[in-house]
N, C-alpha and C positions, 0 to 999 in steps of 0.2 A: 412808188413806196420806197422808203429808206430802209436798207438792209443792215444798217449799223446795229451792233449788239452791245450788251453790257456784260462785263466780267464780274460775276458775283463772288462774294467771299465764301458763302456757305456751300457745303457739299450735301447737306440734308436739311430740307426746309419744306414746310407745308402751311399755306395760308388758310386757316380755318375761318370761313365766312359765316358760320352759323349764328354767331352772336354779334351784336353791334354795340360799340365800335369794335371792329376786328383789327388785331394788331399782329405784326410779325417783324422780326429783326433779321437782317442779313449781315452776319459777321462770321469770322473764322472761328471754328470750334476749338475749345481748349483741348479736346481729345487729339487734335492734329498738331497743336502747338506744343503740348507738354513734352513729348519725346525730344524735340529740338531744344527746349529750354532746359530740361534735365541733363541732356548731353552737354549743353553749354556750361551748366553749373559744374558738372564733373570735370570738364576740361579746365575750367578756372581753378578748381581745387587741386587738380593734378599739377598744374603749372606752379601754383603757390607752394604746394607741398614739396615739389622738387626744388624750387628756388631756395627754400629754407633748409635744404639738405635732407629731405625725407628719405630719399633712396640711396643716399651716400652713407653706407654703414661702415663703421670702424670699430674693431674690438680692442679696447684699451688693455685687456688682460694679456695680449700677445705682444711680446717684445718686437720692436721693428727690426727687420733684417737689413743689414748693410751689405751691399754687394762688394766683393773683393776687387772687382774691376769696374771701370767706368762704363755705364750703360747709356747708350744714346736714347734719350727720351723722345717719343713721338708726340707731336702736337695734334690735338683733335682738329677735324675739319672745321667745326664750329664750336664756339664757346657754349658750355652747358646752359648758360642763362639765355642764349638765343632761342633754344627749344622751349624753355619755360615761358618766355614772352609770347612765342607763337601760340602755345596752348591757351594762355590767358586771353590774348586778343581774339582768337577764334571763338572761345567760350563766351566772351562778352558780346561779340557780334551776334551769335546765335540767340543769346538771351534778349538783347535789345530788339532784334528783328522780330522775335516772337511776341514781345510785349507790344510793340508798335502795331503789329498785324492785328492784335486783338482790340486795340483802341479805336481802329477805324471801323465804321459800321454804317448801315443805312436802316432806317426804321420806316415802316409803312403802316398807315392807319386808314381803314375804310369805314366811313360813317353811314354807308348806304347809298350815297349819291356821288361822292367824290373821294379821291385818293389823296391823302396827306403824306408827303414824302419828306423825311428828315435825313440830312447828310451830315456825317461827322468824319472829317478827314484827320489824318495824323497831325497835321498842322493847319491852323486856321480856325475860324469860328464855325459853329453849327449853322446849317442853312436849311430852311423849310420852304417847300413849295406845295401848292395844291393843284389838282387836275381833275376835271370832270370825266366820268367814265366814257361819255359819248365822244370824247376827244381821242380815245385810244383807237388804233387801227383794228385790233382784234386780239385774240388769244393765240399766241404762237408756241409751237412745240419745236424744239431744236435739240440737237445732240452735239456736245462739245468734247473733243479729245483733249485730255489734260494729263500732265505728268504727275504721278503720285509716287514720290521717291524715284526709283529707277524703273517703275512700271507704268506703262501707258494704259489708261482706262477711259471709260466714257462717263460723262456727266449729263444726265437727262434733265432738261429745263422746260418748264411751262411758265409763260410770262404774259402779262399785259403788255402789248407791243405799242410803242408810241413812235412817231416820226422823229422825236428827239430822244436819242438813246439814253440820255441821263434820266429820263422819266419812265423808263421801263420798270415794271413791277414784277418781282418773282412771285409766282403762285405755288410752284412745286419744283423742288430740286432734289435729285437722288442719283446715286451711282448704281442703283438697281433698275433694270429695264422693265420689271414687272409693273403692271397696272398703270403705266404712264399714259397710254392712249385713253384709258378709261377716265383718268383724272383730267386729261385734256378736254374730253367731251363735257365733263361735269362743269368745268370752269367756263367753257365757251357758252354753254346753255345758261349758266347762272347770270353771266353778264349780258347775254343776248348779242354777242359779238361774233364776227366770222372766226372760224378756225384757220390759223395761218401756219405755214411751214415753209422753210427755206429750201428750194430745190434748184436744179440746174437751170430752170426757167425763171428764177427770181423768187420773190416772196409770193407764194401761191395761196389763194383763199379757197377753202372747201366748204360747200354748202352743209349746214348743220344736219339736214335730213339725210345726207349721204354718209355721214360719219359711221353709222352702225352697219352699213352694208359690206359684205365680204366681196372680194374680187370676183368670185364666181357669180354672185348675184348682180353685181354691176355689169358684168359681161352679158348676162342674160337679158338685162334691161336696156342694153345698148349704150350704157354710159362708159364702156371701156372697150377698146379694140385690141386685137391680137396682131401685132406688127412684126412678129418674129419670122425671119426667113431662114429655114433650115439649111439652105445652100449658101448662106452668107459666110464669108471667110472668118475663121476663128481668130480673135485678137492675138497678137504676138505675145502679150504678157500673160495670157491665160493658158492653163493646162486643163484639158477636159478629158475625163476618163469615164467611160460607160461600162458598167459591170452588170452582172446578171440581174441584180435586184436594186441597183442604185446608180446614181450619177454623181461624180465628184468633180468639183470645180475648185481650183486653187491657183495662186499666183506662181509664176515660174521663178521669180526671185523677189527678195524683200529689201533690196538696197535703195536707200534714199539718203538725203542729207542728214537726217536724224541718226541713221545707222552709222554713217561716217563719223559723226561727232561722238557717238557711243564707242566706236572702235578706237578712236583717238584717245578717249578717256581710259579705256582698258589698257592700251599700249603704254600710256603714260604711267598708270599705276603699276604695271608689270616692270617698267624701267625703274621706278622708285623701289620696288621690292628687290630687284637685282642689286641696286646700289646699296640698299640696307644690308642685304645678305653678305656682300663682299666687304663691307665695313662693319660687320656685326660687333666685333670687339669694341670698336670705338663707340658705337651707339649704346652698347651695353654698359660701358664705363660711364657714359654721360646720362643715360636715361634708365638704366636698370631694367626691371621687369616690364616696364612700359614698352620696351622694344618688341617683346613677344606679342603684346597686345596690338601694336601697330601692324606687325607682319600678319597676324591673324585676321585683322580687319581688312587689310588690303587683299589677302587671298580670298576672303569671303566675298568681297565686292567683285573680284574678277570672276569667280565661279557663278555668282548670281547673274552678272551681266552677260556672260557667255550663254548661260541657260536661256535667258530671255531673247538674246539676239538671234539664236538659232530656232526660235519659235516660228512655225508656219501655220497659217490660218486656212481652213478649208470649209466649203459648203458641201454638205452631203444631202442630195435629194433622194428621198425614198418615196414609196408609193403614196403614203398619206401624210408625210411630214418633211420639213426641212431642218437639218441639224447643222449647227455651227460647231466645228471642232478645232482645237488647238493642238498641233503636233510639236512636241519638244524633241530633244536629242534621243531620249530613251523610251518615251511613251507618248500617248495621245490622251486628251481629255475632252469630254463633251461639254462645251461651253454653254450652249443654249439650243433650244429646239422649239418649233412652232408647227402645229397641225395646219395643213394646207387649207382646209375648209374654214379655218378661223382667221386667215390672213385678210386684212382689210385695206392694206396699202403696201405697194412696193415703189419707193421713190428714190431718186438720186438726190441725196440731201447735202446741203452746203453748210460748212462751218466757216463763217466769215472771219473768225478770229485767226484761223490757220490757213485759210484759202483752199482747204482740201474738200473734195467731194467723196462720197461713199454711198453704197446702196443700203437703204434701210428697209427691212422686212418687218412690218408692224401688224400685230394683232391687238385685240382689246386688252390682253393681259401680259403681252410680252413684246420684245423688240430685239431683232438681230441686225447688227451692222457688219458690213463686209467690204473689203477693197479700198480702204482709206488711202492707199498709196498708188492706186491705178489711175491711168489717164481717163478723162471724162468720156471719150468715145468708147473705151472698153467697158466702162461702167454702164453706158447706155445699152451695149450688147447684153450684158448680164441682166439688166432690168427687163429687156424684151424677152430674153430666154426664160427668166423666172416666172414672168406673168404667163407666158405660154404654157409652162409646166404646171402652174397652179390651176388655171382655168380649164385645162383640157379634160 
């Protein structure tokens, strides 16, 4: 089976199949594009306003002061018009990117027997193809890590999976983990196709009759084995703490290539802030009050980035539930939790787009993901350990 995937534009989508023909469109939401477009418009207006002298104020009622001695004038590092052009170009780029993102879309129509797929790219003609439902491999559930501003989050996707990734059909897309498995079951049963999931063992099919069974029930029926060895060496990347009423699992460090890129961006912005501060008078003369706005934006970016970079993720196993918490510099938050008796799957899930693996703890109404930066062998240890703790 081909594990290639499709990058969808939507962050919120649900294919309602109750009426025929059923239709849905996959396109970027205006809610996500508007902030960038508005920011682009403001940057353009700021550049144009400054270019025509908007921030250069002179009081004609005050007589000019002529110095008694010659004063050596200092030339600015850059011409004022240079910054005006930069603002206008950045603004136009953000506006054009937003509009082009909205123009591209995919449209899907289900007439009861086949799926009609329409493609509209930014450039080129519209293309339409049809595909019979029996030609799809199954209904796949997958989780995608994606960048939302400076924050990483999950996008939960249920789709009709085809061996040709361009023919995959999105059925449900959400950034909320609730009811995803329930939707997955409903779509798999509606189409009468296998339920598929990408794991460390490849694209795995799950029997529809086993989708509603908890891990404890599957263990009782002999469909699941407990392979955990309590004497096995603890992975080097894992910190394991056992307390009186709970067990805590967390990663020892959070460094990877993405962190290095983020730190590079933070250092770069700090360097720009230092240069701006040391040349404040020159920037103020050329840009006026906009200088304070730029410094404030840079400082806010650094604070938020550092706040997120120091975040640590933990799994807390209590007697009857598993809790996913996020620890920041000054406090911790409960990100998600699932009752042990409701857990129906613990898998090592693969995200082909990024090449990462992570542990997914799935119930009918919720999903917890953990360990996206860990090596695959360490994730296998976590999977065995969690299954042992859930079914015992």
